[in-house]
N, C-alpha and C positions, 0 to 999 in steps of 0.2 A: 365619117369614121377615123378613129384612130386607136392606136396601141402600141405598147412597147416591142422594139425592134428584137428579133432571134437572129442571128449572124449565123449561116453556114457556109461552109467554102466553095470552091469548084469542084464540077463534074460529080454533083452528088445524084446519083441513082436512083431508079426507083427501087432496087433492093434497099437501099439506104432509106429511103422515105417510108417503105412499109417492105417489110422481109417476107420474101417469098412463102416460107412456112407459116404466115398469119393470114393467108389468103383464103382458110377454109371457112370463114363466116364472112360475107360480105357486107353485113351490115356497117353502117359508117360508125356508130357507137362503139363497135368492136374493133375496126380499124384505127380508129381515133386513139386508142388504148397504146398502140404499138408504134405509133409515127414517130419516125427518127429514132427507133430503139437501138438500131445497128451503129449510130452516130454515136448517141449518150441515151444509155439505159432509161432513165427517168426524165427525158425530154419534154415530155407531155405535162411532167409536174410542173413545169414552170411557165406553162403558157395560160393565160389567161384570154376571154373572149374578146375579140379583136384586134389582139397582136398580130405582128406583122412578120413575115419571113424575109430576110434579105440573103439572098445567094450571090454568088459567082458567076463563073461564065459555066454554060453548057448544062444549067440545072434541069432536072428530070430525064436525063439520057438513060438509055437502057430498056427494058422491055416497055411495051406499048399500053401496060394495066392503067386503067382506069382508077383503079384502088388507090394511086398515090395521091393524084389531087383531092379525091375523095377522104383520104386520111387527113391530109394538111387541115381540108375546109373543117372535117368534123371535130378536129380537136381544139378549134375555136380560133385559128389564124385566119383573119379576114382578108389577106393579100398578099401575093409575093411579089417581092420587088428583086429582079436579078439584074446582073450584066446583060445576060441571054437564055434563051431557055431552048431544050430539045423541041422540036419541031412538032413531036407527037404529044408530049405533055402540054404546051402551049394549047393545042386543040383538046385536048381532053379537060385542061382547065375550064376553057371556054365552055365547053359541052356541061360541066356538072355545076357551073356557075361560080368558079373562084376566081377573082379578080385577079389579073396579073398584069406587070408593067415590067418594061424593060428602059431600063435608066441606069447605064454605069455611072454616072455622076452621084446619082442618090446613094448609091452601094458604096462607093468611095467615101462619102461624107457621114455614113452612118456607122455608129457605134453600138454594140451589144446593149439594150437596155434604152436606146434612144427612144423617145416617145414620135412616130410618125402618124402622119394623118394624109389621106388621100382624098381625091376627087376623080373618079372612074371616068365620068363624062368628059373631064377636060385634060385626063391625062397629069395632073399637078399632084405631087409628092412633096409634103412638107416636113421636114425634120423639125418638128417643135422644141424638142431640148436645144437645138442650134439656131433654131431662127434662119432656116434655110429652106428656098424652095426650089424644085428642079420639074422638069417637063418631059414628061414621057410622051410618046406617040398616042393619042387618043384612039381609041376603038371606033369604027364606025358604028353608027345607029343600029345596024341589025345585030351588031357582037353584042351592044350594051343591051339590047333588047333581051337576049339570050341570058347575059349574067344576073340581069335584073329580075327575070322571072326565076333565076334558080337553077337555070341549066336549060340544054336543049329539049329534054323531054317535056318540062313544065311549059316551056316556050310553046311547044307544039302543041300541047293541049289547050293552051288559052288561045291560039290560031285558030284552031277547030271549033273550039268554043264560038267563038266570034264570027264565023262563017257559017255556021249550022244554024 
């Protein structure tokens, strides 16, 4: 998977990702329309399916709402690369099937609009624009299976079907 990089800064909290006032309708397609609107009102208009969000430190800090990674995924972002993530955002992202990578080197080397590709199973991130590769810590198999299934709910449904 590859897409254009969208750079955001440090300490982007869940209220910036999806404003609290937009949580009345939890449908992913509705949340997607308001993703990052507190950062830039028309941010989602620049996103194409497969694009990659690149962030600084403590991405996803703030409240523990799952709406934040849902809004990111639903607006077309295929992965988030950050220096590091707030713990609850990290877990919520895996739970809803949003690929995430902690890789400060990739963050430092990426400019807005660079084309980024990634391999979730190996943790490899490639800046296609600059012909540079970076290595994030790959996820354990069980977490890869959750992301590949589209999230914890779908993963659990599949597990129950194979056991039944």
